[in-house]
C-alpha positions in Angstrom: -42.8 -23.7 -11.3 -41.8 -23.7 -14.8 -40.3 -26.7 -16.6 -36.5 -26.2 -18.0 -36.4 -24.7 -21.4 -39.6 -23.2 -21.4 -40.0 -19.3 -22.2 -40.1 -17.1 -19.1 -43.3 -15.7 -18.0 -44.3 -11.7 -18.7 -43.6 -11.2 -15.2 -40.4 -13.3 -15.2 -39.2 -11.2 -18.2 -39.8 -8.1 -16.6 -37.8 -9.0 -13.5 -35.1 -10.2 -15.3 -34.7 -7.0 -17.4 -34.9 -4.8 -14.4 -32.0 -6.5 -13.0 -29.9 -6.3 -16.1 -31.0 -2.3 -16.2 -30.1 -1.9 -12.5 -26.4 -3.6 -13.5 -25.9 -1.4 -16.6 -26.9 1.5 -14.6 -24.3 0.4 -11.7 -21.7 0.0 -14.3 -22.1 3.3 -15.8 -22.1 5.0 -12.3 -18.5 3.2 -11.8 -17.3 4.3 -15.2 -18.6 8.1 -14.3 -16.3 7.4 -10.8 -13.3 6.2 -12.4 -13.3 8.8 -15.3 -14.1 11.9 -13.6 -13.3 11.2 -9.8 -15.3 11.7 -6.7 -15.3 15.5 -7.0 -17.7 15.3 -10.3 -20.9 16.7 -9.7 -23.0 13.9 -10.9 -20.8 11.5 -9.1 -21.5 13.6 -5.8 -25.3 13.6 -6.6 -25.1 9.7 -7.2 -23.3 9.5 -3.7 -26.0 11.6 -2.1 -28.7 10.0 -3.4 -27.4 6.7 -2.2 -26.7 8.3 1.4 -30.1 9.7 1.7 -28.6 13.3 0.7 -25.6 13.4 2.7 -21.9 11.9 1.4 -20.4 10.4 4.6 -17.4 12.1 6.0 -14.4 10.6 7.6 -13.6 6.8 7.7 -15.9 4.2 6.6 -16.7 1.0 8.2 -18.3 -1.6 5.9 -19.7 -4.9 6.7 -17.0 -6.9 4.7 -14.9 -9.4 6.5 -11.1 -8.8 6.3 -11.6 -5.4 4.5 -13.9 -3.4 7.2 -12.4 -0.1 7.0 -11.9 2.5 4.2 -10.3 6.0 4.8 -13.6 7.9 3.0 -16.7 7.2 1.2 -14.8 7.5 -2.1 -12.3 4.9 -1.5 -15.3 2.7 -0.3 -17.0 3.4 -3.7 -13.9 2.6 -5.8 -13.6 -0.7 -3.9 -17.0 -1.5 -4.7 -16.7 -0.6 -8.6 -13.5 -2.4 -8.9 -14.3 -5.7 -7.0 -18.0 -5.5 -8.7 -19.3 -6.0 -5.2 -21.8 -3.1 -5.9 -24.1 -3.9 -3.1 -21.8 -3.7 0.2 -23.5 -1.5 2.5 -21.7 0.9 5.1 
């Protein structure tokens, strides 16, 4: 365990910046979604990547208490972006 105020180890720095890069990429994907919509080919490619090659059709049920239902994956993704709850699963 490191003492408070000491620099991170090399491994800790790698993990710290990896998390920042993930957050940056996620914000970028959300910005693309807002600017171009869910029908944009790049946004669709990201959605397919997230869902093992297929964008779910129809209503989406999530693990969210109080907001369990979305009319489609696009609405679900917009919700995650606007609330910054990026890692909510379907």
